[in-house]
C-alpha positions in Angstrom: 0.9 -8.3 -1.1 -0.4 -7.1 -4.4 -0.8 -3.8 -6.1 -0.1 -1.5 -9.0 0.9 1.7 -10.2 -0.8 4.6 -12.0 1.7 7.0 -13.6 1.5 10.9 -13.7 0.6 11.5 -17.4 0.6 9.6 -20.5 1.9 6.0 -20.1 1.4 2.1 -20.6 0.2 1.3 -17.2 1.1 -2.4 -15.7 -0.5 -3.9 -12.8 1.4 -7.3 -11.4 0.8 -9.5 -8.5 2.3 -12.6 -7.4 -0.8 -14.1 -6.1 -3.1 -13.3 -9.1 -4.9 -10.5 -10.7 -4.6 -7.3 -8.5 -7.4 -6.2 -6.4 -10.3 -5.8 -9.3 -7.8 -4.1 -12.0 -9.5 -6.3 -14.6 -11.7 -3.4 -14.8 -9.3 -1.3 -16.8 -7.3 -4.0 -18.8 -6.9 -7.5 -19.5 -4.9 -9.8 -17.0 -2.3 -12.1 -18.2 -0.7 -14.7 -15.9 2.9 -15.7 -16.6 3.4 -19.6 -15.4 7.0 -20.9 -14.1 8.3 -24.3 -15.4 5.9 -26.2 -13.4 2.8 -24.6 -14.7 2.4 -22.5 -11.3 1.2 -18.7 -11.4 4.6 -16.6 -11.4 3.1 -13.0 -11.7 -0.2 -11.4 -13.4 0.7 -8.5 -15.6 -2.1 -6.2 -16.8 -1.5 -3.3 -19.5 -3.5 -0.4 -19.2 -3.9 1.8 -22.0 -5.8 4.7 -20.6 -5.0 5.5 -17.1 -8.0 5.3 -14.4 -8.6 8.4 -12.7 -7.4 8.0 -8.9 -10.6 8.8 -7.4 -12.3 6.3 -9.5 -10.0 3.9 -8.1 -10.2 4.6 -4.5 -14.0 4.4 -5.1 -13.6 1.1 -6.9 -11.4 -0.2 -3.8 -13.9 1.3 -1.1 -11.0 3.5 0.1 -11.1 6.5 2.3 -9.5 9.5 1.0 -6.2 10.5 2.6 -4.5 13.8 3.0 -1.3 13.0 4.8 2.4 13.6 4.1 5.2 11.6 5.0 8.0 14.3 4.9 8.3 15.9 1.7 8.4 12.3 -0.2 5.1 10.4 0.4 1.6 11.4 0.5 -1.2 9.0 1.6 -3.8 9.7 -0.9 -6.4 7.0 0.5 -6.6 3.5 2.6 -8.9 0.7 3.8 -8.8 -1.1 6.9 -10.1 -4.3 7.1 -9.6 -7.2 9.7 -7.3 -9.3 7.3 -5.9 -6.7 5.0 -4.8 -3.0 4.4 -4.8 -1.2 1.1 -3.1 1.9 0.6 -3.0 4.8 -2.3 0.6 6.4 -1.8 1.5 9.3 -4.1 5.1 10.0 -4.9 5.6 13.7 -4.1 9.2 14.0 -5.5 11.9 11.7 -6.4 13.3 9.5 -3.4 16.8 8.7 -3.5 16.6 6.0 -0.5 14.6 2.7 -0.3 12.0 3.4 2.5 10.2 0.9 4.5 6.3 1.3 5.3 5.6 0.1 8.8 2.3 -0.9 10.3 1.6 -1.4 13.8 -1.7 -2.9 15.0 -2.1 -1.5 18.7 -4.2 -2.9 21.5 -6.5 -1.5 24.1 -3.2 -0.7 26.1 -1.3 1.1 23.2 1.1 -1.8 23.0 2.0 -3.2 19.3 0.4 -6.7 19.1 1.0 -7.2 15.5 3.3 -5.6 12.7 3.1 -5.7 8.8 6.4 -3.8 8.0 8.0 -4.3 4.8 8.9 -2.4 1.1 6.0 -1.5 -1.2 4.7 -4.3 -3.4 6.1 -7.0 -1.8 9.8 -5.5 -2.4 9.1 -5.5 -6.1 8.9 -1.5 -6.6 11.2 0.0 -4.0 10.6 3.8 -3.4 13.8 4.9 -5.0 12.2 3.8 -8.3 9.2 5.7 -7.8 8.4 8.7 -10.3 7.0 12.1 -8.9 3.5 12.2 -9.4 2.7 8.0 -9.4 0.0 6.7 -7.5 1.1 3.3 -5.7 -1.8 1.2 -5.0 -0.8 -1.8 -2.7 -2.7 -4.3 -0.7 -1.0 -6.1 2.2 -2.2 -8.9 4.3 -2.5 -8.6 8.2 -1.5 -11.2 10.9 -4.4 -13.1 12.3 -5.6 -11.3 15.1 -8.2 -12.5 18.2 -11.2 -11.0 18.4 -11.5 -7.3 19.5 -10.7 -3.6 18.9 -7.4 -2.2 17.8 -5.8 0.8 16.3 -3.8 0.9 13.2 -0.7 3.2 12.7 1.3 3.7 9.6 4.7 5.6 8.6 7.7 5.5 6.7 11.3 4.9 7.7 14.6 4.5 6.4 16.0 1.0 7.1 19.7 1.7 6.9 19.5 4.8 9.5 16.2 3.7 11.3 14.9 7.3 11.1 11.1 7.7 10.3 9.8 10.4 7.5 8.3 13.1 9.5 4.4 13.4 10.1 3.0 16.9 10.9 1.4 16.9 14.3 2.6 13.4 15.2 5.4 12.7 17.8 5.9 9.3 16.7 6.0 10.0 12.9 2.9 7.9 12.4 -0.7 8.1 11.1 -3.5 6.8 13.0 -5.9 4.9 10.7 -8.6 4.6 13.2 -10.3 1.4 14.7 -10.2 -2.4 13.5 -12.8 -4.2 14.7 -11.9 -8.3 14.7 -14.9 -10.1 15.2 -15.6 -13.6 16.5 -16.1 -16.6 13.8 
């Protein structure tokens, strides 16, 4: 996955990705790639002096605005569902003492889970215990290859140690349905 963090208030903004400049962030700053000893890209870092407006970021990334809360800790401020990738804008609503894991379930027509893309935010490089109140964390994560068809995508957060999911108002499963994902034939 790849992504970046938009701090709440004045700061120096840094975006990084293991696999290249993250999601068109170059429009706000100049990316610099750090190479390993063999000359392979290790990480791309972009320093952004003036924070982009979260609404502009959502628009630039083609995201649907979101208004969902996961407990009192995390808000979903935007998302984009594509056949090979999901992009999220999370908002830290308060300090989070635990490292939480995002779950992504892709459901078939019968409601059974056909694929998962669980993991810690930003490829485990920015755990939720480090999030600061008000930050927006934008991340993109790949989906496993799926055969052509119609699928539903559900997301939620859980504590890996306890297995307990963060509550989502109105959801018995404590998950948010992001709508239909259509995978076409090549």
